[in-house]
C-alpha positions in Angstrom: 0.0 0.0 0.0 2.8 2.4 0.9 4.7 1.8 -2.4 1.5 2.3 -4.3 0.9 5.7 -2.6 4.6 6.6 -3.3 4.0 5.8 -7.0 0.9 7.9 -7.0 2.7 10.8 -5.4 5.4 10.6 -8.0 2.9 10.5 -10.8 1.0 13.5 -9.4 4.3 15.5 -9.0 5.3 14.6 -12.5 1.9 15.8 -13.9 2.2 19.0 -11.9 5.6 19.7 -13.3 5.0 18.7 -16.9 1.4 19.8 -17.5 0.5 22.2 -14.8 -2.8 20.5 -14.1 -2.5 21.0 -10.4 -0.5 23.8 -8.8 -0.1 24.9 -5.2 0.7 28.6 -5.3 1.8 31.5 -3.1 2.4 35.2 -3.4 5.7 37.0 -3.5 6.1 39.5 -0.7 9.7 40.5 -0.8 12.3 40.8 -3.6 16.1 41.2 -2.9 19.1 41.0 -5.3 20.0 37.6 -3.8 16.6 36.0 -3.1 12.8 36.5 -2.9 10.2 35.6 -0.3 6.9 33.8 -0.8 3.9 33.6 1.5 1.3 30.9 1.5 3.5 28.0 0.5 5.4 27.2 3.7 3.3 24.2 4.7 3.6 22.6 1.2 7.4 22.9 0.6 10.5 21.2 1.8 14.1 22.4 1.7 15.7 21.8 -1.7 12.4 21.7 -3.6 11.8 24.0 -6.6 9.2 26.7 -7.2 8.3 28.2 -10.5 7.6 31.9 -11.3 5.7 32.7 -14.5 7.2 35.7 -16.3 6.8 36.7 -20.0 5.3 33.3 -20.8 8.3 31.4 -19.3 8.8 29.6 -16.0 11.7 30.8 -14.0 12.9 28.2 -11.5 14.1 28.8 -8.0 15.1 26.6 -5.1 13.8 26.7 -1.5 16.6 27.6 0.8 14.7 28.5 4.0 11.2 27.9 5.4 9.6 29.6 8.4 6.1 30.3 9.5 6.0 33.7 7.8 7.1 32.6 4.4 9.7 30.8 2.2 13.0 32.1 1.0 13.8 31.2 -2.6 17.1 31.5 -4.6 16.5 31.9 -8.4 18.4 29.8 -10.9 18.3 32.9 -13.2 21.0 35.5 -13.1 18.4 38.3 -12.8 15.4 38.0 -10.6 12.3 39.4 -12.4 9.8 38.7 -9.6 7.6 41.6 -8.4 5.5 42.1 -5.3 2.2 40.3 -5.7 3.4 37.8 -8.4 2.4 34.2 -8.1 4.8 31.4 -7.6 4.0 27.7 -7.7 5.4 24.5 -6.1 7.2 22.2 -8.7 8.9 19.7 -6.4 12.5 18.3 -6.3 14.8 18.4 -9.2 15.5 15.3 -11.2 17.0 14.1 -14.4 16.2 11.3 -16.9 19.7 10.5 -18.3 20.1 8.4 -21.4 22.9 6.8 -23.3 22.3 9.1 -26.2 23.6 12.0 -24.0 27.2 11.1 -24.8 28.7 13.8 -27.0 26.2 16.5 -25.8 26.6 19.7 -23.9 24.0 20.7 -21.4 23.4 23.3 -18.7 23.1 22.6 -15.0 19.3 22.0 -15.3 19.9 19.4 -18.0 18.8 21.5 -20.9 20.8 21.2 -24.2 22.9 24.2 -25.1 24.9 22.8 -28.1 22.3 23.4 -30.7 22.1 19.7 -31.5 18.4 19.3 -30.8 16.4 18.0 -27.8 17.8 15.4 -25.4 16.2 12.0 -25.5 14.5 11.3 -22.2 15.7 8.2 -20.4 13.4 5.7 -18.8 14.5 6.0 -15.1 14.1 9.1 -13.0 17.3 10.0 -11.0 17.4 12.5 -8.1 20.0 15.3 -8.2 20.5 14.6 -4.4 21.2 10.9 -4.6 23.1 9.3 -1.8 26.4 7.5 -2.4 26.5 3.7 -2.3 26.8 2.0 1.1 30.3 2.0 2.4 30.3 -1.8 3.0 28.7 -2.6 -0.4 31.3 -0.7 -2.5 33.9 -2.5 -4.5 37.6 -2.2 -3.5 39.7 0.2 -5.6 42.5 -1.8 -7.0 42.6 -1.6 -10.8 45.5 0.6 -12.1 44.7 3.5 -14.4 47.1 5.1 -16.9 46.4 8.8 -17.4 49.1 9.4 -20.1 50.6 12.2 -18.0 54.1 11.1 -17.2 54.6 12.8 -13.9 51.3 11.5 -12.5 51.8 7.9 -13.7 55.2 7.9 -12.1 54.9 9.7 -8.8 51.1 9.7 -7.9 49.5 6.9 -10.0 45.7 6.5 -9.7 43.3 3.6 -9.8 39.9 3.3 -11.4 37.3 4.5 -8.9 39.8 6.8 -7.0 39.0 10.4 -6.2 41.9 12.8 -6.5 42.2 16.6 -6.4 44.3 19.0 -8.5 45.3 21.9 -6.2 46.6 25.1 -7.8 46.4 28.9 -7.8 45.1 30.8 -10.8 47.1 30.6 -14.0 49.4 27.7 -13.0 48.1 25.2 -15.6 45.3 23.5 -13.7 42.7 23.4 -16.6 45.4 22.4 -19.1 46.4 19.4 -16.9 42.7 18.4 -16.6 42.4 18.6 -20.3 45.3 16.2 -20.7 43.8 13.8 -18.2 40.4 14.0 -20.0 42.0 12.6 -23.1 43.0 9.4 -21.2 42.1 6.1 -22.8 40.4 3.3 -21.0 37.1 5.0 -20.1 33.7 4.1 -21.4 32.4 7.6 -20.6 33.6 11.0 -19.6 31.4 13.4 -17.6 32.7 17.0 -17.2 31.4 19.8 -15.1 32.8 23.2 -16.0 31.8 25.4 -13.0 32.3 29.1 -13.1 34.6 29.0 -16.2 35.3 31.8 -18.6 32.9 31.5 -21.5 35.7 31.5 -24.1 37.4 28.5 -22.5 34.4 26.2 -23.0 34.9 25.6 -26.7 38.7 25.3 -26.2 38.2 22.6 -23.7 35.7 20.7 -25.8 37.5 21.0 -29.2 41.1 20.9 -28.1 41.4 19.1 -24.8 38.9 16.3 -25.3 39.8 15.5 -28.9 38.5 12.1 -29.9 37.0 11.5 -26.4 34.4 14.2 -27.1 32.0 11.6 -28.5 32.2 9.8 -25.2 31.7 12.9 -23.1 28.7 14.6 -21.5 29.6 18.2 -20.6 27.7 20.2 -18.0 28.5 23.9 -18.3 27.8 26.8 -15.9 29.9 29.8 -16.8 31.0 32.5 -14.3 28.3 34.9 -15.3 25.5 32.5 -14.3 23.8 32.6 -11.0 25.3 30.9 -7.9 22.4 28.4 -8.0 23.5 27.2 -11.4 27.1 27.0 -10.4 26.1 25.1 -7.3 23.9 22.7 -9.3 26.3 21.9 -12.1 28.6 19.5 -10.3 25.6 17.6 -8.8 24.0 17.3 -12.3 27.3 16.0 -13.7 27.6 13.5 -10.8 24.0 12.3 -11.3 24.8 11.6 -15.0 28.0 9.8 -14.0 26.0 7.6 -11.6 23.7 6.6 -14.4 26.5 5.3 -16.5 28.2 3.7 -13.5 25.1 1.8 -12.7 25.2 0.5 -16.3 28.5 -1.1 -15.5 30.7 1.5 -17.3 34.0 2.9 -16.2 33.4 6.7 -15.9 35.8 9.6 -15.6 34.2 12.5 -13.8 36.0 15.9 -14.0 34.8 18.9 -12.0 36.5 22.2 -12.6 36.4 23.6 -10.1 35.1 22.4 -6.7 36.1 25.8 -5.2 33.6 27.7 -7.3 31.0 25.2 -6.2 31.9 26.1 -2.6 31.8 29.8 -3.4 28.3 29.3 -4.9 27.2 27.3 -1.8 28.4 30.1 0.4 26.3 32.6 -1.5 23.2 30.4 -1.0 23.9 29.7 2.6 24.3 33.4 3.5 21.1 34.2 1.6 19.4 31.6 3.8 20.6 33.4 6.9 23.4 31.1 8.0 26.3 32.7 9.9 29.8 32.9 8.4 32.2 30.9 10.5 35.5 30.4 8.5 36.6 33.1 6.0 33.0 33.9 5.1 32.0 30.3 4.6 28.8 29.0 6.3 28.8 25.7 8.2 26.6 24.0 5.5 29.4 24.5 2.9 31.6 22.0 4.7 28.8 19.4 4.8 27.9 20.0 1.1 31.5 19.2 0.0 31.7 15.6 1.3 28.2 14.9 0.1 29.3 15.8 -3.4 32.7 14.1 -3.3 31.6 10.9 -1.7 29.2 10.2 -4.6 32.2 9.5 -6.9 34.2 6.4 -6.5 33.5 2.6 -7.0 30.0 1.4 -7.3 28.6 -1.7 -5.7 29.5 -5.2 -6.9 28.4 -5.7 -10.5 28.5 -2.0 -11.2 31.1 0.2 -12.8 33.1 3.0 -11.1 33.5 6.7 -11.2 37.0 8.0 -11.2 36.8 11.5 -9.9 39.3 14.3 -10.7 38.4 17.5 -8.9 40.2 20.8 -9.4 40.6 23.0 -6.4 41.4 26.7 -7.0 43.6 27.7 -4.0 42.8 31.3 -3.1 45.9 33.4 -2.8 48.1 30.2 -3.2 47.1 29.4 0.4 46.9 25.6 0.6 45.6 25.8 4.1 42.5 27.6 2.9 39.4 26.1 4.7 37.9 24.7 1.5 41.2 23.3 0.2 41.9 21.7 3.6 38.4 20.2 3.8 38.6 18.7 0.3 42.2 17.4 0.8 41.0 15.4 3.8 38.1 13.9 1.9 39.8 12.8 -1.3 42.1 9.8 -2.0 45.1 11.9 -3.0 46.1 15.3 -4.2 48.2 16.8 -7.0 49.8 20.1 -6.1 50.7 22.6 -8.9 53.5 25.0 -7.8 53.7 28.5 -9.2 57.5 28.5 -8.7 57.8 25.5 -11.0 55.5 27.1 -13.6 57.7 30.3 -13.4 60.6 28.1 -14.5 58.6 27.0 -17.6 58.2 23.4 -16.5 54.7 22.1 -17.3 52.8 20.3 -15.8 54.0 22.3 -12.8 53.5 19.4 -10.4 55.3 19.5 -7.1 56.2 15.8 -6.7 57.2 16.4 -3.0 53.9 17.8 -2.0 51.7 15.5 -4.1 50.5 12.1 -3.1 48.2 9.3 -4.2 46.9 7.2 -1.3 46.3 4.2 -3.5 49.7 4.3 -5.3 50.7 1.0 -3.5 48.1 -0.8 -5.7 49.9 0.4 -8.8 53.7 0.3 -8.1 55.7 -2.9 -7.9 58.1 -3.2 -5.1 61.0 -2.1 -7.3 59.1 0.9 -8.7 58.1 2.0 -5.2 61.8 1.9 -4.1 62.8 3.9 -7.2 60.2 6.6 -6.7 61.2 7.0 -3.1 64.9 7.4 -4.1 64.0 9.9 -6.8 61.9 12.0 -4.3 64.9 11.9 -1.9 67.2 13.2 -4.6 64.8 16.0 -5.6 64.4 17.0 -2.0 68.1 17.4 -1.5 68.5 19.1 -4.9 66.0 21.8 -3.8 67.4 22.1 -0.3 70.9 22.8 -1.7 69.7 25.2 -4.5 70.7 28.4 -2.5 74.0 26.8 -1.6 74.8 26.1 -5.2 73.7 29.5 -6.4 76.1 31.2 -3.9 79.0 29.0 -5.1 79.2 26.9 -1.9 79.1 23.6 -3.9 82.3 22.2 -5.3 82.1 19.1 -7.5 84.0 16.1 -6.2 83.5 16.8 -2.5 80.2 14.9 -2.1 79.7 12.0 -4.5 75.9 11.7 -3.7 75.4 15.4 -4.4 77.4 15.2 -7.6 75.0 12.4 -8.8 72.0 14.4 -7.7 73.1 17.6 -9.5 73.6 15.5 -12.7 70.4 13.4 -12.6 67.7 15.8 -11.2 67.8 18.3 -14.1 67.4 15.3 -16.5 64.5 14.1 -14.4 62.9 17.6 -14.6 63.3 17.6 -18.4 61.8 14.1 -18.6 58.6 15.2 -16.8 57.9 18.2 -19.1 54.9 17.4 -21.2 52.6 19.6 -23.2 49.0 19.0 -24.4 50.4 18.5 -27.9 52.9 15.8 -26.8 51.9 12.2 -27.3 50.5 10.6 -24.1 52.9 8.5 -22.1 52.6 4.8 -22.7 55.2 3.4 -20.3 56.3 6.1 -17.9 59.1 4.2 -16.1 60.7 3.0 -19.4 60.6 6.6 -20.8 62.1 7.9 -17.6 64.9 5.4 -17.7 65.7 6.3 -21.3 65.8 10.0 -20.4 68.1 9.5 -17.3 70.5 7.3 -19.4 70.8 9.9 -22.2 74.1 11.8 -22.4 
């Protein structure tokens, strides 16, 4: 009986959204740049549900962010709120998607509407909630299958596995998006889902046409540019994750790229402050730090018999401060982090990965015992090379006095040269063999 009632409720909600046969409405009593208030709907709404505002023959969506006895606070998905005092708003219900296999190769917005001019999207059979919960921790598969990215420095020093979640931490202009583009071209994935959150409008086509390359036909891209509302930027990663979960449940190996999670956090902060939450850490409200794990935990391995979602999340480090509250929270949630260093980028070495600060917590599933020993030795050499840089610049180093340092001064520059790789370079096929050839070269 209960399941029958649940199906009936779903059918009624679907009819209300699609056809407008039944609508519960309220009246707008307050309009502000960041939100508007509705009276008469409080007893019918729940947090996270949507309301519709009819304007100029179109429905503008908004999300409920606060409910009290006197009214409901709504954040609009539109950049400009066109509501006026006395206008009518109607309950629509929670957001959901109907993903389909035919979505591969398409570009959509955060609400799941096509923006690539290639026609309407085919509607899938199953409804999927934007706010789905991650698989049960005890039912998830183990993460063990090695994954080659084709980026030499990553495959050598911080290798990843299918189903792993790793962050790319960098300040602005250090090559974060370029590195993500190189990783997006990796082979071995059945599907690629990309969320471009708060990006510059001009970079979208560059990413699609240059970075994805032949993988574009396998990719579903969710775009929310920097000029869109905080609600759209907050929604885009969740929409992309929902689509990735659809393909994962079909048994596919999915690559999920979110660029960037920091802009998702910024948008969540705007929404939380509009809802009246206090700012507790550099302007961030408490709910921001609960929203981040909810999003990140949805990536990863599926249950037995399902596929996996390999998550690569870029983190824009404000002011190059890697102890920023958002960066620190994300770093503790993910299965590893790749740190891009501005000092390395200033030297012209790209990708500007700091191999001493970066780590993959699942690298032991990829390295052999010999490879692990080699990587540890190379990191030790790099650490001493950097520690003695000032000494060598001042002329305090004399060849022949320290055999180990002599070897380090000879080999580390060759190592640095071997790690340089541009988007136009062919992807790495065997990183350790290529490194050995580079170090042995005269």
